[in-house]
C-alpha positions in Angstrom: -6.1 17.3 -29.5 -8.1 14.2 -30.7 -11.5 13.1 -29.7 -13.3 9.7 -29.8 -17.0 10.2 -29.8 -19.1 7.4 -28.5 -22.2 7.3 -26.1 -21.2 9.4 -23.2 -20.8 7.5 -20.0 -17.3 7.8 -18.7 -15.6 11.0 -19.8 -11.8 10.5 -19.7 -9.0 13.0 -20.7 -5.6 11.6 -21.4 -2.6 14.1 -21.4 0.7 13.0 -22.7 3.4 14.8 -24.7 3.9 11.6 -26.8 1.4 11.3 -29.7 2.2 7.6 -29.9 1.5 7.1 -26.2 -1.8 9.0 -26.5 -2.9 7.0 -29.5 -2.0 3.5 -27.8 -3.7 4.4 -24.5 -6.8 5.8 -26.3 -7.0 2.7 -28.5 -6.7 0.2 -25.7 -9.1 2.2 -23.5 -11.7 2.4 -26.2 -11.6 -1.4 -26.6 -12.0 -1.9 -22.8 -14.5 0.9 -22.2 -16.5 1.0 -25.5 -19.0 3.5 -24.3 -16.4 6.0 -23.0 -15.9 9.5 -24.4 -12.1 10.1 -24.6 -10.1 13.2 -25.2 -6.4 13.2 -25.7 -4.2 16.3 -25.3 -0.4 16.9 -25.8 0.1 19.6 -23.3 -1.3 21.1 -20.0 -2.3 24.3 -21.7 -4.2 22.5 -24.4 -6.0 20.4 -21.7 -6.9 23.5 -19.6 -8.5 25.1 -22.7 -10.7 22.1 -23.1 -11.4 21.7 -19.3 -12.8 25.3 -19.1 -15.5 24.2 -21.5 -16.4 20.7 -20.5 -16.5 18.5 -17.4 -14.7 15.2 -17.2 -15.0 12.2 -14.9 -11.4 11.3 -14.8 -8.0 12.9 -16.0 -4.7 11.2 -16.5 -1.5 13.2 -17.1 2.2 12.6 -17.6 4.4 14.1 -15.0 6.7 15.7 -17.6 4.9 17.9 -20.0 5.9 20.9 -22.3 5.2 24.2 -20.4 3.2 23.3 -17.2 4.1 20.0 -15.8 1.6 17.4 -14.4 1.6 18.8 -10.8 1.2 22.4 -12.1 -1.8 21.2 -14.1 -3.3 19.5 -11.1 -3.1 22.8 -9.1 -5.0 24.5 -11.9 -7.6 21.7 -12.0 -8.2 22.0 -8.2 -8.9 25.7 -8.7 -11.7 25.1 -11.2 -15.3 25.0 -10.1 -16.2 22.5 -12.8 -13.2 20.1 -12.2 -12.0 20.6 -8.7 -13.3 17.2 -7.5 -12.3 15.2 -10.7 -9.9 12.3 -10.1 -6.5 13.1 -11.4 -3.9 10.3 -12.1 -0.3 11.2 -12.6 1.6 8.8 -14.8 5.3 8.6 -14.0 8.3 6.1 -13.8 10.0 8.1 -11.1 7.5 9.1 -8.4 9.8 9.3 -5.3 8.6 10.1 -1.8 9.2 13.9 -2.1 7.2 13.9 -5.4 4.4 11.9 -3.9 4.0 14.4 -1.0 4.1 17.4 -3.3 1.7 15.7 -5.6 -0.9 15.0 -2.9 -0.5 18.6 -1.7 -1.3 19.6 -5.3 -4.4 17.5 -5.3 -3.2 14.4 -7.2 -5.7 11.5 -6.6 -3.3 8.6 -7.4 -0.1 7.7 -9.2 0.6 5.0 -11.8 4.0 3.6 -12.5 4.6 4.1 -16.2 7.1 1.1 -16.4 4.1 -1.3 -15.8 2.9 -0.7 -19.4 -0.1 0.6 -21.2 -2.4 -2.3 -20.6 -1.9 -2.0 -16.9 -2.5 1.7 -17.1 -5.8 1.1 -18.8 -6.8 -1.4 -16.1 -5.8 1.1 -13.5 -7.9 3.8 -15.3 -10.9 1.6 -15.3 -10.6 0.8 -11.6 -10.3 4.4 -10.7 -13.2 5.4 -13.0 -15.4 2.8 -11.3 -14.5 3.9 -7.9 -15.3 7.6 -8.6 -18.3 7.1 -10.8 -20.3 8.0 -7.8 -19.7 8.7 -4.2 -18.0 5.5 -2.9 -17.3 5.2 0.8 -18.5 4.1 4.3 -19.9 6.7 6.6 -20.3 6.2 10.4 -23.3 8.4 11.0 -24.1 9.5 14.7 -27.5 11.0 15.2 -29.8 10.5 18.2 -32.9 11.9 16.5 -34.4 9.0 14.6 -36.6 11.1 12.3 -33.6 13.2 11.2 -31.4 10.2 10.9 -33.8 8.3 8.6 -34.2 11.2 6.2 -30.5 12.0 6.2 -29.4 8.3 5.8 -31.8 8.0 2.9 -30.4 11.1 1.2 -26.7 9.8 1.6 -27.6 6.3 0.4 -29.2 7.8 -2.7 -25.8 9.0 -3.6 -24.2 5.6 -3.3 -22.8 5.9 0.2 -22.7 3.0 2.7 -24.1 4.2 6.0 -23.7 2.7 9.6 -26.1 4.6 11.8 -25.7 4.7 15.6 -27.5 6.9 18.1 -24.7 7.4 20.6 -21.2 8.6 20.7 -20.4 5.7 23.0 -21.5 3.2 20.4 -19.6 5.0 17.6 -16.4 5.0 19.6 -16.8 1.3 20.3 -17.1 0.6 16.6 -14.1 2.8 15.7 -12.0 0.9 18.2 -12.7 -2.4 16.5 -12.5 -1.1 12.9 -9.5 -1.3 10.6 -8.1 1.6 8.7 -5.9 -0.6 6.4 -6.4 0.8 2.9 -6.0 -2.7 1.4 -8.9 -4.1 3.3 -11.5 -2.3 1.2 -14.5 -4.6 0.4 -13.8 -6.9 3.4 -16.0 -7.4 6.3 -15.2 -5.2 9.1 -13.3 -2.9 6.9 -13.9 0.2 8.9 -15.1 3.7 7.9 -13.9 6.4 5.6 -15.7 9.3 7.3 -17.3 10.0 10.6 -20.4 12.2 10.4 -21.8 13.3 13.8 -24.2 15.7 15.4 -22.3 18.0 17.8 -25.1 18.0 20.4 -25.9 14.4 21.4 -27.8 13.2 24.4 -26.0 11.0 26.8 -22.7 11.0 28.7 -20.7 11.6 25.6 -21.5 14.6 23.2 -20.5 14.7 19.6 -17.7 17.0 20.8 -16.4 14.3 23.2 -16.5 11.7 20.3 -14.5 14.1 18.1 -11.9 14.6 21.0 -11.6 10.8 21.5 -11.0 10.2 17.8 -8.1 12.6 17.8 -6.6 11.9 21.2 -7.6 8.4 22.3 -7.6 6.7 18.9 -4.9 9.0 17.5 -6.5 9.4 14.1 -5.3 12.4 12.1 -7.7 14.5 10.1 -6.5 12.7 7.0 -6.7 9.1 8.4 -10.3 9.6 9.7 -12.0 12.8 8.4 -14.8 14.0 10.6 -17.8 16.1 9.5 -19.9 17.8 12.3 -23.5 18.8 12.3 -24.2 22.1 14.2 -26.6 24.9 14.4 -26.4 28.0 12.2 -25.0 31.3 13.2 -23.0 30.0 16.2 -19.5 31.1 15.5 -18.2 30.2 18.9 -19.4 26.6 18.5 -18.1 26.5 15.1 -14.6 27.5 16.3 -14.8 25.0 19.0 -15.6 22.3 16.4 -12.4 23.0 14.5 -10.2 23.3 17.6 -11.5 19.8 18.6 -10.3 18.4 15.4 -13.2 18.4 12.9 -12.4 18.7 9.2 -15.5 20.6 8.4 -19.1 21.2 9.5 -22.7 21.5 8.0 -25.5 23.5 9.7 -29.1 22.5 10.3 -31.3 22.3 8.4 -29.0 20.2 6.2 -29.0 21.0 2.5 -28.5 18.1 0.2 -26.0 19.8 -2.2 -23.9 21.2 0.7 -23.8 17.8 2.6 -22.8 15.8 -0.4 -20.1 18.3 -1.5 -18.6 18.2 2.0 -18.6 14.5 2.1 -17.2 14.1 -1.3 -14.3 16.4 -0.3 -13.6 14.4 2.8 -13.7 11.1 0.9 -11.1 12.5 -1.5 -8.9 13.4 1.6 -9.3 9.9 2.9 -8.6 8.3 -0.4 -5.4 10.4 -0.8 -4.3 9.4 2.7 -4.8 5.7 1.7 -2.9 6.0 -1.5 0.0 7.8 0.3 0.1 5.1 3.0 0.0 2.4 0.4 2.9 3.9 -1.6 4.9 4.5 1.5 4.6 0.8 2.3 5.3 -0.2 -1.3 8.4 2.0 -1.3 9.7 0.4 1.9 9.1 -3.0 0.3 11.2 -2.0 -2.7 13.9 -0.5 -0.5 14.2 -3.7 1.6 14.0 -6.2 -1.3 17.0 -7.5 -3.2 16.2 -6.7 -6.8 18.2 -9.6 -8.3 16.9 -12.5 -6.2 13.6 -11.3 -5.0 14.2 -12.0 -1.4 14.6 -9.5 1.4 17.8 -7.6 1.7 20.1 -7.1 4.7 18.5 -3.8 5.6 15.2 -5.6 6.1 17.0 -8.1 8.4 18.5 -5.4 10.5 15.2 -3.5 10.7 12.8 -6.3 11.4 14.8 -9.3 12.9 14.7 -8.1 16.5 10.8 -7.8 16.3 10.7 -11.2 14.7 12.8 -12.8 17.4 10.7 -11.2 20.1 7.4 -12.4 18.5 8.8 -16.0 18.0 10.8 -17.1 21.1 11.0 -20.6 19.6 12.7 -20.1 16.2 15.7 -21.2 14.0 18.2 -19.3 11.9 19.5 -21.0 8.8 22.6 -19.8 6.9 22.7 -21.0 3.3 25.8 -20.6 1.0 26.0 -21.7 -2.6 29.0 -24.1 -3.0 31.9 -23.1 -5.3 30.0 -20.1 -6.7 33.2 -18.2 -7.4 34.2 -21.0 -9.9 30.7 -20.8 -11.6 31.3 -17.0 -12.0 34.8 -17.4 -13.4 34.0 -20.2 -15.8 30.4 -19.4 -16.8 30.5 -15.7 -16.4 28.7 -13.2 -14.1 25.5 -13.1 -16.2 25.0 -16.9 -15.7 25.9 -16.4 -12.0 23.4 -13.7 -11.6 20.7 -15.8 -13.2 21.5 -18.6 -10.8 21.2 -16.3 -7.8 17.8 -15.2 -9.3 16.6 -18.8 -9.6 17.7 -19.8 -6.2 16.1 -16.6 -4.6 12.8 -17.4 -6.2 13.1 -21.1 -5.1 13.8 -20.0 -1.4 10.7 -17.7 -1.5 8.6 -20.5 -2.7 10.0 -23.2 -0.4 9.5 -21.3 2.9 6.1 -20.4 4.5 5.1 -16.7 4.4 5.9 -16.3 8.0 9.6 -17.1 7.4 12.1 -14.3 6.8 14.1 -15.0 3.7 17.1 -12.7 3.2 20.1 -12.2 0.9 22.7 -11.8 3.6 25.7 -11.1 1.3 26.8 -12.2 -2.2 26.0 -15.8 -2.5 24.9 -16.3 1.0 21.2 -16.3 2.3 19.7 -16.2 5.8 16.4 -17.5 6.8 14.6 -16.9 10.1 12.0 -19.6 10.6 9.2 -19.1 13.2 7.9 -21.7 15.6 10.7 -24.2 14.9 13.1 -26.1 17.2 16.4 -27.6 16.0 14.8 -30.8 15.0 12.2 -29.1 12.7 14.9 -26.8 11.3 17.1 -29.8 10.6 14.3 -31.5 8.6 13.7 -28.3 6.6 17.3 -27.7 5.9 17.9 -31.3 4.6 14.8 -31.2 2.4 16.0 -27.8 1.0 19.5 -29.1 0.4 18.2 -32.3 -1.4 15.7 -30.3 -3.5 18.3 -27.8 -4.5 20.4 -30.6 -6.0 17.6 -31.2 -8.5 17.0 -27.5 -9.4 19.9 -27.5 -11.9 19.7 -23.7 -12.9 21.3 -23.0 -16.3 21.7 -26.8 -16.5 24.4 -26.8 -13.9 24.8 -29.0 -10.8 24.5 -26.5 -8.0 24.7 -27.4 -4.3 24.5 -25.6 -1.0 26.0 -25.9 2.4 23.8 -25.0 5.4 24.5 -23.9 8.9 21.7 -24.1 11.4 21.1 -22.9 14.9 18.0 -22.4 17.1 16.9 -20.3 20.0 16.0 -23.3 22.3 18.1 -23.4 25.4 19.5 -19.9 25.0 18.7 -17.3 27.6 19.4 -14.0 25.7 18.6 -14.6 22.1 19.9 -11.9 19.7 20.4 -11.6 16.0 24.2 -11.3 16.2 24.6 -14.4 18.3 22.3 -16.5 16.1 24.1 -15.4 13.0 27.5 -16.1 14.6 26.4 -19.7 15.6 24.8 -20.4 12.2 27.9 -19.1 10.4 30.2 -21.3 12.5 28.0 -24.3 11.7 28.1 -23.4 7.9 31.9 -23.1 8.1 32.0 -26.6 9.6 29.8 -27.9 6.7 32.2 -26.5 4.2 35.3 -27.8 5.9 33.7 -31.3 6.0 33.3 -31.2 2.1 30.3 -29.0 1.2 26.7 -30.0 0.2 25.7 -30.8 3.8 24.0 -29.4 6.8 25.7 -28.8 10.2 23.9 -27.8 13.5 25.1 -25.5 16.2 23.5 -26.5 19.5 24.0 -25.0 22.9 27.6 -23.8 23.9 28.6 -23.7 20.2 28.6 -27.6 20.0 28.6 -28.2 16.2 27.3 -31.5 14.9 26.5 -32.8 11.4 22.8 -33.1 10.5 
C-alpha cells in the first residue's frame, strides 16, 4: 500500500492488482486533484484492512483481484458502518449485462470501461467525486404545513439538496407527469426529480397515500426509478405497513430528526443513481449491439428492430440502397485490409452526410441502406446525386471509388413495409449497375424504374 499525503479534501482509494496501473492512476490523479489524499492497494484484503480504520470519499477497484474480487469487496464495503454509502467504481473491460446487474445488487455505484485509458478514468473519478462530495439531487417535497415545510426545506438545502416544495398531492402529481426521468438530462431545465418526499396525511382530495399509489400505478414508476420517502407518525405499525404496501421505499417519523432524514435521503439518492447508471449502460449496450464496428453505421439488426417504427412515424420517406462499385476487385488487388479501411471511411462519410434523423445502416458486405425522413422521391434523388458526386471526390486510400444507388419512396404506396421498400430500391440499384455503374436509378410506383 502506498499513500500520497496532501491537504485532505477528497479522500480516494485506488485498488488494482497491477502496481504499474496503481502508480499511473495515482500520478495522473494527483496532478488533476492536487489537494486529494490518495491511497493505493493491491488487493481487496489490503483495502479492507485500511477501510476499517479510515473513511474514504470514493473507492475505485478492478473487477479482477487476487483473493476477493471487486464485487466481493463491494459487498464488504456495504456492510461497513463507516463506508456503506461511499461511492464504489468498478474498473473493468468486460462488464456484460449479467455482471452489471450483479454489481448493482452488490452495491456498485458505477462502472468504468478500462479500455478507455487512464486519463479518461481520472476524469471519471473527478466527476463522480464532485457529484458525491455532498448530497446532490432534486427532491419533490409535499407538505401542507407551511411552518414544518419551511424548517425541513431549510434543513435539506443546508445539505446541498435542490428542493421543490408543493402543498398538495394534486400539484405534485401534475409536476411528476410533466417531468422527465432521463438520466442524461441532469442539469437541464425541467430535468425532473430524484426522490419524492411526502407527508402521508395531507389535506385535500388526495392524501400522501393516494399520491404514492398514483406514482406506482398511474405513472408506473418503480421504486428504483422514483424512490419515495414518506413522513408518518411514530408508533403506528399499521400505518407503516400500509405505507410499504402502497409502494414507499422508506419512511421517517415526526418529529423529524436531521441525521435520520439525511441518511434516508442519501440511501434513496444512491438507489436512484444506480438505476440511472444501469439504464444508461443498457442503452449503451444496445447501441453497441446495433452498431457495425467497422463502419460506425448501424447494423442490420437495428434496421429490423427499428425500421417499422421509423416508417410509421414518417409516412413520407425514402429508402436509398448504396453499393460500392467493383469492390470485389479492390479487395482482390489491394487486399482486405485496404478494403476494410475503405468501408470504414465510407461509413464515416455516410454518417456525416445525412442528418441525425436519417437511419444509416450497413445492409450487407459493401451495401448500405439509408432511410430518410420527410422526403419525397424528388428530394431523395437530389440527395442521392449529391452523395454520389461527393463520393467520387472522397478517394479513400488514394483510390477512385464510386457507388451505384437505387432509390424508392413511400409516396403513392398504400401499404408501405420495409420488405417492399428494400425490394424496390434493390431493383433500382440493379438497374443502375446494368446501365454501367456510378449512377442513380429510381423505382417509382408499380416498379417503374427510371434513371435519375
